[in-house]
Every structure is written in C-alpha cells, then in structure tokens.
C-alpha positions in Angstrom: 198.2 -20.6 107.7 198.8 -19.2 111.4 201.8 -17.1 112.3 202.5 -19.8 115.2 204.9 -22.3 114.3 203.7 -25.7 113.1 203.7 -28.0 116.3 204.9 -31.2 115.0 204.7 -34.7 117.2 207.3 -37.4 115.9 205.9 -40.8 116.3 208.4 -43.6 115.2 210.2 -46.4 117.0 213.4 -45.4 115.9 215.3 -43.1 117.9 217.7 -42.2 115.7 215.1 -41.1 113.3 213.4 -39.0 115.5 216.7 -37.4 116.5 217.2 -36.7 113.1 213.7 -35.5 112.1 213.8 -33.2 115.2 217.1 -31.7 114.3 215.8 -31.0 110.8 212.4 -29.6 111.9 213.6 -27.4 115.0 216.2 -25.8 112.5 212.8 -24.2 110.6 211.5 -20.8 111.7 207.8 -21.8 111.1 207.8 -25.4 112.8 209.0 -27.1 116.0 208.8 -30.3 117.7 206.6 -30.5 120.7 206.9 -34.2 121.6 208.3 -37.8 120.6 206.6 -41.3 120.6 208.5 -44.5 120.6 205.2 -46.6 119.7 202.0 -46.4 118.4 200.0 -46.1 121.8 202.4 -43.4 122.9 201.5 -41.4 119.6 197.5 -41.8 120.5 198.1 -40.5 124.0 200.5 -37.9 123.1 198.5 -36.5 120.1 195.5 -36.5 122.6 197.2 -34.7 125.3 199.5 -32.0 123.1 196.9 -31.8 120.3 199.9 -31.0 118.0 199.1 -29.4 114.2 200.9 -32.5 112.6 201.8 -35.7 113.4 204.5 -37.5 111.5 203.6 -41.0 111.7 205.4 -44.3 110.9 203.4 -47.3 110.0 205.5 -49.9 111.4 205.5 -49.7 115.4 205.1 -51.9 118.2 202.3 -52.1 120.6 199.7 -50.2 118.0 200.5 -50.3 114.5 200.5 -47.0 112.4 197.3 -47.6 110.7 195.4 -48.3 113.9 197.1 -45.5 115.7 196.1 -43.1 112.7 192.3 -43.9 113.2 192.5 -43.4 116.9 194.4 -40.2 116.5 192.0 -38.7 114.1 189.1 -39.6 116.5 190.7 -38.0 119.8 192.5 -35.2 118.0 190.5 -33.9 115.1 192.1 -31.0 114.3 195.4 -32.7 114.3 197.0 -33.4 110.5 198.4 -37.0 110.1 201.5 -37.2 107.7 202.6 -40.8 106.9 206.3 -41.1 107.1 207.1 -44.8 106.2 209.5 -47.3 104.6 206.7 -48.4 102.8 206.4 -47.7 98.7 203.1 -49.5 98.7 199.9 -48.3 96.8 197.7 -50.5 99.5 199.3 -48.8 102.3 198.8 -45.2 100.8 195.2 -45.9 99.9 194.4 -47.4 103.4 196.2 -44.0 105.1 194.1 -42.1 103.2 191.1 -43.7 103.7 191.8 -43.6 107.6 192.2 -39.9 107.6 195.9 -39.1 106.6 196.6 -35.9 104.6 199.9 -37.0 103.3 202.3 -39.9 102.8 205.9 -39.4 102.5 208.8 -42.4 102.3 211.8 -42.3 104.4 214.0 -42.1 101.5 212.7 -38.8 100.7 215.0 -35.8 100.7 214.9 -33.9 104.0 212.9 -30.7 101.7 210.5 -33.2 100.9 209.4 -33.9 104.6 209.5 -30.1 105.2 207.4 -29.4 102.3 204.9 -32.3 103.0 204.2 -30.7 106.6 203.6 -27.5 105.1 201.4 -28.8 102.4 199.1 -30.6 105.0 199.0 -27.4 107.0 197.4 -25.3 103.9 194.9 -28.1 103.6 196.4 -30.0 100.8 197.2 -33.8 100.4 200.8 -34.7 99.9 201.5 -37.9 98.4 205.1 -39.1 97.7 206.1 -38.7 93.6 206.6 -42.3 93.1 203.1 -43.1 94.3 200.9 -40.4 92.6 200.4 -42.5 89.5 198.4 -44.8 91.7 196.1 -42.1 92.8 195.9 -40.7 89.3 194.6 -44.1 88.0 192.0 -44.1 90.6 190.8 -40.7 89.4 190.9 -41.7 85.5 189.2 -45.0 86.4 192.4 -47.3 86.1 191.4 -49.0 89.6 188.7 -51.2 90.4 185.4 -49.2 91.7 185.4 -48.5 95.5 183.0 -50.8 97.3 182.9 -53.3 100.1 185.7 -55.5 99.9 186.0 -59.0 101.6 188.5 -58.8 104.5 191.1 -61.0 102.8 191.4 -58.4 100.0 192.4 -55.8 102.5 195.4 -57.8 103.6 198.9 -56.9 101.8 200.9 -59.6 100.3 203.3 -59.9 103.2 200.5 -59.6 106.1 198.5 -62.8 104.0 202.0 -64.7 103.9 202.4 -64.1 107.8 198.9 -65.0 108.8 198.9 -68.1 106.9 201.9 -69.2 108.5 200.5 -68.5 111.8 197.5 -70.3 111.0 199.8 -73.5 109.9 201.3 -73.4 113.6 204.4 -71.6 113.2 205.8 -69.4 115.9 206.5 -65.6 115.2 210.4 -66.4 115.6 210.0 -69.2 113.2 208.2 -67.0 110.6 210.7 -64.1 111.3 213.6 -66.5 110.4 211.7 -68.1 107.3 210.8 -64.4 105.9 214.2 -62.7 106.9 212.1 -60.4 109.2 212.5 -59.2 112.5 210.2 -60.5 115.3 208.7 -57.2 115.8 207.8 -56.7 112.2 206.2 -60.3 112.4 204.2 -59.3 115.1 203.2 -56.2 113.5 201.9 -58.0 110.5 200.4 -60.5 112.3 198.4 -58.1 114.3 197.4 -55.8 111.5 196.2 -59.0 109.7 194.0 -60.2 112.6 192.5 -56.8 113.0 191.4 -56.6 109.3 189.9 -60.1 109.4 188.3 -59.3 112.6 189.7 -62.5 114.4 190.2 -62.3 118.1 191.9 -65.6 119.0 194.3 -68.2 117.3 191.3 -70.6 117.4 189.1 -68.2 115.4 192.1 -67.8 113.0 192.5 -71.8 112.4 188.7 -71.9 111.7 189.0 -69.4 109.2 192.1 -70.8 107.8 190.3 -74.0 107.2 187.5 -72.3 105.4 189.7 -70.5 103.1 191.7 -73.9 102.6 195.0 -72.4 103.5 195.9 -75.8 105.5 195.8 -77.8 102.7 198.3 -75.6 100.4 
C-alpha cells in the first residue's frame, strides 16, 4: 500500500451519515475524505473527476441507485475501489454488488472500526464482507447455491422490488404504494427504477404488457 493517505469519496443521501463518516475517517492518519455525494449521479461524476482510492457507496439513493452507480463508477474510474455501505443485510444485494465490481459490503449497523478495517482491506486488494453475510459466500463456494448461469430477468428482482413493480403495473401511484408498504416515496421510486432496469422495460406500457404476460394483473 502507498504511504499516501487513502482518498475516500462518501456517497450517501443522508447528510448526517456523511458527516459522521467524515469525522471518523479524517481522524485516521492513513486516510482522508476528498469529497461527498448526496445522490448516485453525483457519486458517478465526482468519482470520475476526483479518481479517489475508495468510494463508500450507499445502495438506496435518489436519481441513480447504488447498483447502477457502482457499474458506472467502475467503468469511468477503473482504479477506484468501491465499498458498499448499506442498511440492506441482503444476500442478493451482496451478490449483485460483487458481480458489478464492488470490493466490499458493510452494513450501516456495523461498528466504526469495521468500516475502517474494510477500507484498509480493499486497499490491500482484499474483498471485505460483513460477517453476517459471509455464510452466503461460503455456501456459494461449497456448492450450496444454485449454479451461476443466465437467469430470467424476473429472477434478479428482490422480493421488495417485485412487490413494488407489481403494484405499479396494477396502476397504483408511488404515493399509494409507499403508504401501503410503509415506505418513503423516494424508496418506492428507487425500487421501481431498479426493477424496471432489471426487466429492461422503458415505459409503463411495456410494464403493463409484461405484467399481463406474467399473469400479475389476475393475482
């Protein structure tokens, strides 16, 4: 590892979270924060402009979600290591993040020291995964998971994404879905956009046709 401090870009839509992370990181001798991004698009642009060593990237963000931002950051900033820092303790999100080039996955409930350890680990060329999710990766290595291969687009959806997109197909508004699922409208919009991208659907009309083919409108 270089003797120069690790340059870290913080990408999270919660200012309080970014403030706490900045204080934590800037108190370390071997790393410092070079910038902050409040949404996915800012994260992509700032990573390309600053070329940080590490991006701490949230998954649920406005404008561009974390998984989409991750892919574009890796394309535009190939030497930048991306470390997911998220509230989602989810095996599917973990696998998708690693498949798109993330070098680590830490949940926000983790202790401060774990975040620092993860940053240092990815800078050493290691992959860091939150302990509660390592079992999933070990299962993959030991043959516990299904063989990796082409999957139908619908199989890429998380349970929450599938629930939201079905509601959209049935004509419910984001506000109605948010109230029904006890989510924020922004979170519903994120699930909706992510599901549309995974299903390769570009319009509501295309979604309705897809829903009819899947039999969702008759459920």
